[in-house]
C-alpha positions as CSV (number, residue, x, y, z in Angstrom):
1,X,167.3,119.2,55.6
2,X,164.0,117.1,54.9
3,X,160.9,118.1,56.6
4,X,159.8,116.1,59.4
5,X,157.1,114.6,58.0
6,X,159.3,113.4,54.9
7,X,161.8,112.2,57.3
8,X,158.9,110.2,58.9
9,X,157.5,108.7,55.6
10,X,161.3,107.6,55.1
11,X,161.7,106.1,58.2
12,X,158.5,103.9,57.7
13,X,159.5,103.1,54.7
14,X,163.3,102.1,55.1
15,X,161.9,99.9,58.5
16,X,159.7,97.8,56.0
17,X,162.7,97.1,54.0
18,X,164.8,95.8,57.0
19,X,162.0,94.1,58.1
20,X,161.2,92.4,54.8
21,X,164.9,91.4,55.1
22,X,164.8,90.3,58.5
23,X,161.5,87.9,58.1
24,X,163.6,86.1,54.9
25,X,166.7,85.9,57.0
26,X,165.2,83.9,59.8
27,X,163.3,81.7,56.9
28,X,166.9,80.9,55.5
29,X,168.7,80.2,59.0
30,X,165.7,77.9,60.2
31,X,166.0,76.0,56.9
32,X,169.5,76.2,56.8
33,X,170.8,75.9,60.4
34,X,169.9,72.1,60.9
35,X,170.9,71.4,57.3
36,X,172.9,68.5,56.4
37,X,172.2,66.4,53.6
38,X,174.4,63.3,53.4
39,X,174.1,59.7,51.5
40,X,174.5,58.0,55.0
41,X,174.7,58.1,58.8
42,X,177.8,60.0,59.3
43,X,179.8,61.6,61.5
44,X,178.6,64.7,63.1
45,X,181.5,67.0,61.7
46,X,182.3,70.7,60.5
47,X,183.8,71.4,57.0
48,X,183.2,74.1,55.0
49,X,181.2,72.8,51.8
50,X,178.5,74.3,50.1
51,X,175.9,74.0,52.8
52,X,178.1,75.4,55.2
53,X,178.9,78.1,52.7
54,X,175.0,79.0,52.9
55,X,174.9,78.7,56.7
56,X,178.0,81.4,56.7
57,X,176.3,83.6,54.2
58,X,172.8,83.4,56.2
59,X,175.1,84.0,59.8
60,X,177.0,87.2,58.1
61,X,173.7,88.8,57.0
62,X,172.5,88.3,60.0
63,X,175.5,90.1,61.8
64,X,174.8,92.9,59.6
65,X,171.2,93.3,60.4
66,X,172.0,92.9,64.2
67,X,174.7,95.4,64.1
68,X,172.6,98.1,62.5
69,X,169.7,97.7,64.8
70,X,172.4,97.6,67.8
71,X,173.8,100.9,66.7
72,X,170.5,102.7,65.7
73,X,168.3,101.3,68.2
74,X,167.9,102.5,71.8
75,X,165.5,99.8,72.5
76,X,167.7,96.9,71.1
77,X,170.6,97.9,73.6
78,X,168.7,98.3,76.3
79,X,166.8,94.8,76.1
80,X,170.3,93.0,75.3
81,X,171.5,94.6,79.2
82,X,168.4,92.4,80.5
83,X,168.9,89.4,82.4
84,X,168.5,86.8,80.0
85,X,170.4,87.9,76.9
86,X,173.2,88.6,79.7
87,X,173.0,84.7,80.7
88,X,172.9,83.7,77.4
89,X,176.1,86.1,76.7
90,X,177.8,84.7,79.5
91,X,177.4,81.0,78.7
92,X,178.9,81.9,74.9
93,X,181.8,83.7,76.9
94,X,182.4,81.0,78.9
95,X,182.9,78.6,76.1
96,X,184.9,81.3,73.8
97,X,187.8,81.0,77.2
98,X,188.0,77.3,75.8
99,X,189.5,78.2,72.7
100,X,193.2,78.4,73.0
101,X,192.6,74.5,74.3
102,X,189.4,73.6,72.3
103,X,189.2,70.3,71.0
104,X,187.2,71.3,68.0
105,X,188.5,74.0,65.9
106,X,184.8,74.7,65.3
107,X,184.3,75.5,68.5
108,X,185.4,79.7,68.3
109,X,182.9,79.4,64.7
110,X,180.1,78.6,66.5
111,X,180.6,81.3,69.7
112,X,180.5,84.0,67.2
113,X,177.7,82.2,65.2
114,X,175.6,82.3,68.2
115,X,176.6,85.8,69.5
116,X,175.8,87.0,66.6
117,X,172.1,85.5,66.6
118,X,171.4,86.8,70.0
119,X,171.8,90.4,68.9
120,X,169.9,89.6,65.6
121,X,166.9,87.7,67.5
122,X,166.5,90.2,69.6
123,X,166.1,92.9,66.5
124,X,163.9,90.6,64.6
125,X,161.6,91.1,67.8
126,X,161.6,94.4,67.3
127,X,161.1,94.2,63.5
128,X,158.6,91.5,63.4
129,X,156.6,91.0,66.5
130,X,156.1,87.6,67.9
131,X,153.4,86.5,65.1
132,X,155.7,87.9,62.2
133,X,158.5,85.5,63.8
134,X,156.7,82.6,64.4
135,X,155.0,82.6,60.4
136,X,158.6,82.9,59.1
137,X,159.5,80.0,61.4
138,X,156.3,78.0,59.9
139,X,157.9,78.6,56.4
140,X,161.5,78.2,57.4
141,X,160.2,74.4,59.1
142,X,157.5,73.9,56.0
143,X,160.2,73.9,53.2
144,X,162.5,71.5,55.6
145,X,159.4,69.2,55.6
146,X,158.5,69.8,51.8
147,X,162.1,68.8,51.2
148,X,162.2,65.8,53.8
149,X,159.0,63.8,52.4
150,X,160.7,64.3,48.9
151,X,164.3,63.1,49.7
152,X,162.3,60.3,52.1
153,X,160.0,58.9,49.0
154,X,161.8,59.7,46.2
155,X,165.7,59.8,46.9
156,X,166.1,56.9,49.8
157,X,169.5,57.4,49.1
158,X,169.4,61.2,51.3
159,X,165.9,60.3,52.9
160,X,166.5,57.6,54.9
161,X,168.6,57.3,58.0
162,X,170.0,53.8,58.9
163,X,170.3,54.0,63.0
164,X,172.0,50.7,64.3
165,X,170.8,49.3,67.3
166,X,171.8,47.0,70.2
167,X,172.2,43.3,68.4
168,X,172.8,44.6,64.6
169,X,169.4,45.4,64.1
170,X,169.2,48.7,61.8
171,X,165.9,50.9,61.7
172,X,165.9,53.0,58.5
173,X,164.2,57.1,59.8
174,X,163.3,59.9,57.9
175,X,166.2,62.5,57.5
176,X,166.9,64.0,54.1
177,X,167.8,67.1,55.6
178,X,169.5,66.4,58.6
179,X,169.6,63.9,61.4
180,X,166.0,62.5,62.6
181,X,166.2,64.1,65.4
182,X,166.8,67.6,64.4
183,X,163.8,67.1,61.8
184,X,161.4,65.9,64.4
185,X,162.2,68.8,66.3
186,X,161.4,71.3,63.9
187,X,158.3,69.0,62.3
188,X,156.7,69.1,65.8
189,X,157.4,73.3,66.2
190,X,155.8,73.5,62.4
191,X,152.7,71.9,64.0
192,X,152.4,74.0,67.5
193,X,153.1,77.2,64.9
194,X,150.9,76.3,62.6
195,X,147.8,75.8,65.8
196,X,149.1,79.2,67.3
197,X,148.3,80.9,63.7
198,X,145.6,79.0,63.3
199,X,143.9,80.1,66.6
200,X,145.2,83.7,65.9
201,X,143.1,84.1,62.7
202,X,146.1,84.2,60.8
203,X,145.5,80.6,59.0
204,X,142.3,79.3,57.8
205,X,140.8,75.6,58.6
206,X,141.6,74.6,55.0
207,X,145.3,75.3,55.0
208,X,145.8,74.9,59.0
209,X,144.5,71.3,58.7
210,X,146.3,69.2,55.8
211,X,149.4,71.9,57.2
212,X,149.4,70.3,60.8
213,X,148.4,66.6,59.4
214,X,151.8,67.4,56.7
215,X,154.0,68.1,59.7
216,X,152.9,65.2,62.2
217,X,153.1,62.5,59.3
218,X,156.5,64.1,59.0
219,X,157.3,64.2,62.4
220,X,156.3,60.2,62.7
221,X,158.4,59.1,59.9
222,X,161.1,60.6,61.8
223,X,160.5,58.7,65.1
224,X,161.7,61.1,67.3
225,X,159.9,60.4,70.0
226,X,161.1,63.1,72.7
227,X,160.6,65.6,69.9
228,X,156.9,63.9,69.3
229,X,156.5,64.0,73.5
230,X,157.9,67.1,73.8
231,X,155.6,68.7,70.8
232,X,152.6,66.9,72.4
233,X,153.3,68.6,75.9
234,X,154.1,72.0,73.8
235,X,150.3,71.5,71.9
236,X,148.7,71.1,74.9
237,X,150.0,74.2,76.9
238,X,148.8,76.0,73.6
239,X,145.0,75.5,74.5
240,X,145.1,75.0,77.9
241,X,143.1,77.9,78.0
242,X,140.1,75.8,76.8
243,X,140.1,73.4,80.2
244,X,138.7,76.0,81.7
245,X,135.7,75.9,79.4
246,X,132.9,74.2,79.5
247,X,133.6,72.1,76.6
248,X,137.2,71.7,77.9
249,X,136.2,70.3,81.5
250,X,133.5,67.9,80.0
251,X,136.2,66.7,77.3
252,X,138.8,65.8,80.1
253,X,136.4,64.7,82.5
254,X,135.6,62.1,79.4
255,X,139.2,61.6,79.0
256,X,139.9,60.8,82.3
257,X,137.2,58.3,82.1
258,X,137.9,56.2,79.6
259,X,141.5,56.5,81.0
260,X,140.5,54.7,84.2
261,X,138.1,52.2,82.8
262,X,140.8,50.9,80.3
263,X,143.4,50.9,83.9
264,X,140.7,49.0,85.8
265,X,139.9,46.4,83.1
266,X,143.4,45.8,82.7
267,X,144.1,44.7,86.2
268,X,140.4,43.3,86.5
269,X,142.1,40.7,83.7
270,X,145.5,40.1,85.3
271,X,147.1,41.0,82.4
272,X,148.9,44.3,83.2
273,X,152.4,43.2,82.7
274,X,151.4,42.0,79.4
275,X,150.1,44.9,77.9
276,X,152.7,47.3,79.9
277,X,155.0,45.0,77.7
278,X,153.1,45.6,74.6
279,X,152.6,49.0,74.9
280,X,157.0,49.6,75.5
281,X,157.7,47.4,72.8
282,X,155.3,49.4,69.9
283,X,156.6,52.6,71.6
284,X,160.1,51.6,71.1
285,X,162.3,51.3,67.9
286,X,163.7,48.1,67.9
287,X,160.6,46.5,69.7
288,X,162.0,45.4,73.1
289,X,160.7,46.8,76.2
290,X,164.0,47.3,77.7
291,X,165.3,49.9,75.4
292,X,162.6,52.5,76.8
293,X,163.2,51.1,80.5
294,X,166.9,51.9,79.8
295,X,166.5,55.4,78.2
296,X,167.6,54.3,74.9
297,X,171.7,54.3,76.5
298,X,171.0,57.7,77.5
299,X,172.5,56.6,81.3
300,X,176.1,55.9,79.5
301,X,176.2,58.6,77.4
302,X,175.3,61.2,80.1
303,X,177.9,59.1,82.4
304,X,180.6,59.8,80.0
305,X,179.6,63.3,79.8
306,X,180.2,63.8,83.4
307,X,183.5,61.7,82.9
308,X,184.4,64.3,80.6
309,X,183.3,67.3,82.3
310,X,184.9,66.1,85.5
311,X,188.6,66.3,83.3
312,X,188.3,70.0,82.8
313,X,185.0,71.5,85.0
314,X,186.3,75.2,85.0
315,X,186.9,75.9,81.5
316,X,185.5,73.5,79.4
317,X,186.2,71.9,76.2
318,X,185.0,74.7,74.0
319,X,181.6,74.0,71.2
320,X,181.2,70.9,69.0
321,X,183.7,68.9,71.2
322,X,181.2,65.8,71.8
323,X,181.6,64.3,68.2
324,X,184.8,64.5,68.7
325,X,185.5,63.0,72.3
326,X,182.0,60.9,72.2
327,X,182.3,59.1,69.1
328,X,181.3,56.0,70.5
329,X,178.4,57.6,72.3
330,X,176.4,58.7,70.1
331,X,178.3,62.5,69.6
332,X,176.1,64.8,71.8
333,X,175.6,64.5,75.4
334,X,171.7,64.7,74.7
335,X,170.8,67.1,77.4
336,X,171.4,71.0,77.2
337,X,172.5,71.6,80.8
338,X,175.5,68.5,79.6
339,X,176.2,70.0,76.7
340,X,176.6,73.7,78.0
341,X,178.7,72.1,80.9
342,X,181.0,70.7,78.5
343,X,181.6,73.5,76.2
344,X,181.7,75.9,78.9
345,X,182.9,74.4,82.5
346,X,180.4,74.0,85.3
347,X,179.5,77.7,85.9
348,X,178.2,77.7,82.3
349,X,175.9,74.9,82.7
350,X,175.0,76.5,86.2
351,X,173.4,79.6,83.8
352,X,171.9,77.0,81.6
353,X,170.2,75.4,84.4
354,X,168.9,79.0,85.5
355,X,167.7,80.0,81.9
356,X,165.6,76.5,81.6
357,X,164.0,77.1,85.0
358,X,163.2,80.6,83.4
359,X,161.5,78.8,80.3
360,X,159.5,76.9,83.5
361,X,158.6,79.7,84.6
362,X,157.4,80.8,81.3
363,X,155.2,77.5,81.1
364,X,153.3,78.8,83.9
365,X,153.9,82.4,84.3
366,X,153.6,84.0,80.9
367,X,150.3,85.7,79.4
368,X,150.8,84.7,76.2
369,X,149.9,80.9,75.2
370,X,152.4,80.7,72.3
371,X,155.5,81.3,74.6
372,X,154.0,79.0,77.0
373,X,153.6,76.3,74.2
374,X,157.3,77.1,73.0
375,X,158.5,77.2,76.7
376,X,157.1,73.5,77.2
377,X,158.4,72.1,74.6
378,X,162.1,73.3,74.9
379,X,162.1,72.8,78.6
380,X,161.1,69.1,77.9
381,X,163.2,68.8,74.9
382,X,166.2,69.7,75.9
383,X,166.0,67.0,78.9
384,X,167.5,64.4,76.7
385,X,168.6,66.2,74.0
386,X,170.9,68.9,73.4
387,X,168.6,71.2,71.6
388,X,169.8,74.4,71.9
389,X,173.0,76.6,71.2
390,X,173.8,74.8,68.1
391,X,176.7,75.2,65.6
392,X,174.3,76.7,63.2
393,X,171.6,78.4,64.7
394,X,168.2,76.3,63.9
395,X,164.2,76.4,64.5
396,X,164.7,74.9,68.5
397,X,167.9,77.8,69.3
398,X,165.6,80.6,67.9
399,X,162.5,80.0,69.3
400,X,164.0,79.3,72.7
401,X,165.8,82.9,71.7
402,X,162.5,84.2,71.1
403,X,160.8,82.8,74.0
404,X,163.3,84.3,76.9
405,X,163.9,87.2,75.4
406,X,160.3,88.4,74.5
407,X,159.0,89.2,78.3
408,X,161.6,90.9,78.9
409,X,161.7,93.3,75.9
410,X,158.2,94.4,76.0
411,X,159.0,97.9,78.4
412,X,161.7,98.7,76.1
413,X,159.0,98.6,73.2
414,X,156.5,101.1,75.2
415,X,159.7,103.2,75.9
416,X,160.0,104.3,72.4
417,X,156.7,104.8,72.0
418,X,156.1,106.9,74.6
419,X,159.6,108.7,73.5
420,X,158.7,109.0,69.9
421,X,155.0,110.2,70.9
422,X,156.5,113.1,72.3
423,X,158.5,113.9,70.1
424,X,155.5,114.2,67.4
425,X,153.7,116.4,70.0
426,X,156.8,118.2,70.6
427,X,156.4,119.7,66.2
428,X,152.5,119.6,67.1
429,X,151.8,116.6,65.0
430,X,148.2,115.4,65.5
431,X,148.0,112.2,68.0
432,X,147.2,109.8,65.4
433,X,150.3,110.3,63.8
434,X,152.4,109.3,66.7
435,X,150.3,106.1,67.1
436,X,150.6,105.3,63.3
437,X,154.5,105.1,63.8
438,X,156.1,101.7,64.2
439,X,158.5,102.3,67.5
440,X,160.5,99.3,66.5
441,X,164.1,100.4,65.2
442,X,163.9,104.5,66.6
């Protein structure tokens, strides 16, 4: 039997090793989750190839880390019984019920992989903390950015995504590692993470500035307007506390004044219709303002999704049904609530809506600016994209789980710390030893 001091040293060493492994797994999940390198705009199917094999390997390792944390840590088990994890698990369970009649054979594996990542993310939060997880997300999306830019400039066969628009118009967007929308979301999450780590003092300006510029450039090349808008909103929320300072108020007032003067000059000159038309045409992919006003076909996509949901309102079609059932409608529901409803039925959709309202609350009610910023991005992105509960969880799902789990795990960590301190004090150890111990995974 080892003396208590030796047990503490061994536990700390094991915790450090496990934390390093967990950090690497988060990086690999962020990179491999949405990875889909292809030479053209193929249909979104799931099959066993080299890329999928790597994803399955990462998911299997995440499952082992999650199982270890679940079995050894009361904090992990306690956190998993709180409302947000239970709601996510309920959505996945409802999607799993559709397995016998699921449209896609990948429905059950997708359900099990997402359940794995729910447990894994709770363990990762305890082991790495918020800042450690964000650095892992940043490392993963940085690798994605570098590879996507390399393909875009040097191997356009893989780096360009030819998107077919109305009237046969083709627009080339940067893809490289995944669909341009997925690449765009990863880039703006990288931008938010960079700004947060700069504000937290983890990244210096000479590193953060070029990194942020590269993320912005890559996001522009991917040209996902939803991602750009959601990312801008998230970054604004990240600096929300600065608006209360004198400099922030002055900047906001100056910006508002310039905007009012600009609008006044447009209306005085009588050119409002012309200016609005030019702005909308510039923002659109095709140069046609009607593309923006019609929601880029979202209304037709949502109508089709609702029609499919009405066919199986109680059970749903299972995961990955949209690429099969909505082949002529962008192969996705383009809304997180519809995505969950199509997979698991109306109850799953209601539960997902509840989680998004939880995100809305966090935007304004969280004490942590990063949680506010990531929640703001998630809410806005989920309005017009599936975004979360991916086949293989990538940066968006990981960030979303981070947001909704972090606020409910603080008490559990405090319970572990108190129990560890009491245990050490009972063995007549100095107070500073108890404070130095990491209570993450007891």
